[in-house]
C-alpha positions, 0 to 999 in steps of 0.5 A: 714382300710383293713382286714389283709391278714391273717384274717379268717372268723372263727374269725367272727364265734368265735365272735358270739360264744363269744356273745352267751356265754356272753348272756347266763350269762347276761340273767341268772342274769338280773333283779335278786338280785345280789350283786354289788361291787365297783372296785378301780375306784368306778365303779360297777361290778357284778358276771354277769360281771365276769362270762361272761368274763370268759366264753368268755376267755375260748372259745378264749383260746381254739380256738386261744391260740396264740391271746392276750386277754384284758378284763375289769374284768380280765385284759391283757393276752398275747397269747402263745408265746406273738407274735400274732398281734391279740388281743381280747378286751372284755367288758362283760357288757358295762353299768353295771349301766343299768344292775343292775337297770333293763334297757336293754340298756347295751351290750356285746362288743367284738372286735378283734384288729390287731396291735392295730387297731379294725378290727372286732366288735360286740355290743350284746344286749342279752335282746332285742336280737339285735346284730350289727356286724362290720368287716373292709371293709364290711357292718355293719349288725344288726341281719343279715340285712345291716345298713346305717347311715343317712345324717346330715351334719349340727350340728344344726340338730343333735341328740347327745348322751353321756352316762352321763354328769358326764363323762366329767370334766375340759377341756373336759367338756368345749369342750363337752358343746360347742358341746352340746349347738350347736346340736338340741337335746342332750340326755343321758343314752344309753351306747354302745346302742347309737352307735348301734342306730347311725349305724342304722340311728336313731341318729347322734352323740355320743361323750364321754370321760373317756373311755377305749379300751374295751369301744370303740374298738368294736364300731369302725367297727360297726360305720364305716361299716355303713358309719359313722366315729369314732375317738378320739377328735383330729380326730386320729384313735382309736388305742391301742397296749400295748408293751409286758411287759408294766406295765402302760397299760393306757399309750397312750390309747385314752379316748375321742371319737367322732362318727358321722353318716355323715362325714361332721358332724364329721368334724364340731363336731371336730371343735367345740370340738377344742381338742388339747390334 
């Protein structure tokens, strides 16, 4: 996707400010005794998740009040007037289970979407101080250095990541297992960090299910800007644009994603998934 004609580089500067603000919160609470609550879907949440998202929201609302915001912890807020085509999609701590168990493979995900399509994405790992930045039509960078995915057209040679085998069930578990059993090495446990590894050329596939827009919107520009491909399991772009006043935000959002460093590998992975939903 090309950048919209009204895209401003100040949006990238703002995304860095958001990542810095969230990092200050997550570093403060990392490997400290924090209370862990369970949300309605049984996923864990901490004060760090909530405070980090609030910090980012306050910055956006001050700088671009006309932009919408959708975050994992505090939901959807339309921009002033409700008419902007831009929306910030935030996951303050992607990988809360890693965070609460002291594993520094969680990350802050920050995306800016235009008419539902991600045009800017950041993966920020505040403990290792690694920051991936992807902008539509530009080369992805890691701490300012450009990245490139590695060639791997053959599924039999691919290194595959998924956060956990428990994210699959029913038909998508059957589909995933076909792919898992075809790759060279399947691995688990990296959350968003796996997509950064893919963009940097260290692995070849990340295939996941049961995701929400704040889990993957930021990842798309990072993967694509490094030469990779990221779609849903049917090969369709990952786009989500809620209608103003919508009450069912889940309607129409993709839940399964497939990211590959090599376009030929992406096509082969989709054939094995054989997903028709």
